[in-house]
C-alpha positions as CSV (number, residue, x, y, z in Angstrom):
1,X,113.1,151.4,46.1
2,X,112.8,148.7,43.4
3,X,109.4,150.0,42.5
4,X,110.7,153.5,42.2
5,X,113.4,152.4,39.8
6,X,110.7,150.5,37.8
7,X,108.5,153.5,37.7
8,X,111.2,155.7,36.3
9,X,112.2,153.0,33.7
10,X,108.6,153.0,32.5
11,X,108.9,156.8,31.8
12,X,111.4,155.9,29.0
13,X,109.6,156.3,25.7
14,X,110.7,152.9,24.4
15,X,110.1,150.8,27.6
16,X,106.7,149.0,27.8
17,X,107.3,146.9,30.9
18,X,110.0,146.9,33.6
19,X,110.9,144.8,36.6
20,X,113.9,145.4,38.8
21,X,115.4,142.6,41.1
22,X,118.3,142.2,43.4
23,X,120.5,139.2,42.7
24,X,123.1,137.9,45.1
25,X,126.4,137.0,43.6
26,X,128.4,133.9,44.7
27,X,130.8,136.4,46.5
28,X,127.9,137.6,48.6
29,X,127.7,141.0,47.0
30,X,124.3,142.1,45.5
31,X,123.5,143.8,42.2
32,X,120.5,145.4,40.7
33,X,119.2,143.8,37.4
34,X,116.5,145.5,35.3
35,X,114.4,143.3,33.0
36,X,112.7,145.3,30.2
37,X,110.2,144.7,27.4
38,X,110.6,147.4,24.7
39,X,107.7,148.9,22.9
40,X,109.5,148.7,19.6
41,X,112.8,147.6,18.1
42,X,115.5,148.4,18.3
43,X,115.5,148.2,22.1
44,X,117.2,151.0,24.0
45,X,120.9,150.3,24.7
46,X,122.4,149.9,28.1
47,X,124.2,153.2,27.6
48,X,120.9,155.0,26.8
49,X,119.1,153.4,29.8
50,X,121.9,154.4,32.2
51,X,122.0,157.9,30.8
52,X,118.2,158.2,31.2
53,X,118.3,156.9,34.8
54,X,121.3,159.1,35.8
55,X,119.1,162.1,35.2
56,X,116.5,160.9,37.7
57,X,118.2,158.6,40.2
58,X,121.3,158.5,42.4
59,X,124.1,156.2,41.1
60,X,123.5,153.5,43.7
61,X,120.0,153.0,42.3
62,X,121.0,152.5,38.7
63,X,121.0,148.8,37.8
64,X,124.3,147.3,36.8
65,X,122.7,145.0,34.2
66,X,119.8,145.5,31.8
67,X,118.1,142.4,30.2
68,X,115.8,142.9,27.3
69,X,113.0,140.3,27.0
70,X,110.2,139.8,24.5
71,X,107.7,139.2,27.4
72,X,107.9,139.1,31.2
73,X,107.2,135.6,32.6
74,X,103.9,135.6,34.5
75,X,102.3,133.5,37.2
76,X,98.9,131.9,36.6
77,X,97.4,134.9,38.5
78,X,99.0,137.3,36.0
79,X,101.8,138.7,38.3
80,X,105.4,138.8,37.2
81,X,107.1,135.5,38.0
82,X,110.3,136.8,39.5
83,X,111.5,133.3,40.2
84,X,111.7,132.5,36.5
85,X,113.5,135.6,35.3
86,X,116.6,134.5,33.5
87,X,120.0,134.9,35.1
88,X,122.0,137.5,33.0
89,X,125.0,135.1,32.8
90,X,122.8,132.5,31.2
91,X,121.6,135.0,28.6
92,X,125.1,136.1,27.7
93,X,126.4,132.5,27.3
94,X,123.4,131.7,25.0
95,X,124.0,134.8,22.9
96,X,127.7,133.9,22.6
97,X,126.9,130.4,21.5
98,X,124.4,131.8,18.9
99,X,127.0,134.3,17.5
100,X,129.6,131.5,17.2
101,X,127.1,129.3,15.3
102,X,126.1,132.1,13.0
103,X,129.7,133.0,12.3
104,X,130.5,129.5,11.1
């Protein structure tokens, strides 16, 4: 099913690359995370992506989190290195730190 979600994300006019993974939370629950590389800036918003996917997928197949990356990490053989995809919480905390620094 993950490849089906990726294929539909790639139909979005601003999405160049997409990878969807399942992350297990500390509580044991699982959530879908989509990693995207946009074709242009500004990148599509979470709201735009959810709206786009809702037209084509059932609710349970829509990722709860969208992470915008400049490039997808690759293995030496050129495949997406899913092990090195950033954890969304790490990205948010880094962005929060940067916004605090910039607001000083």
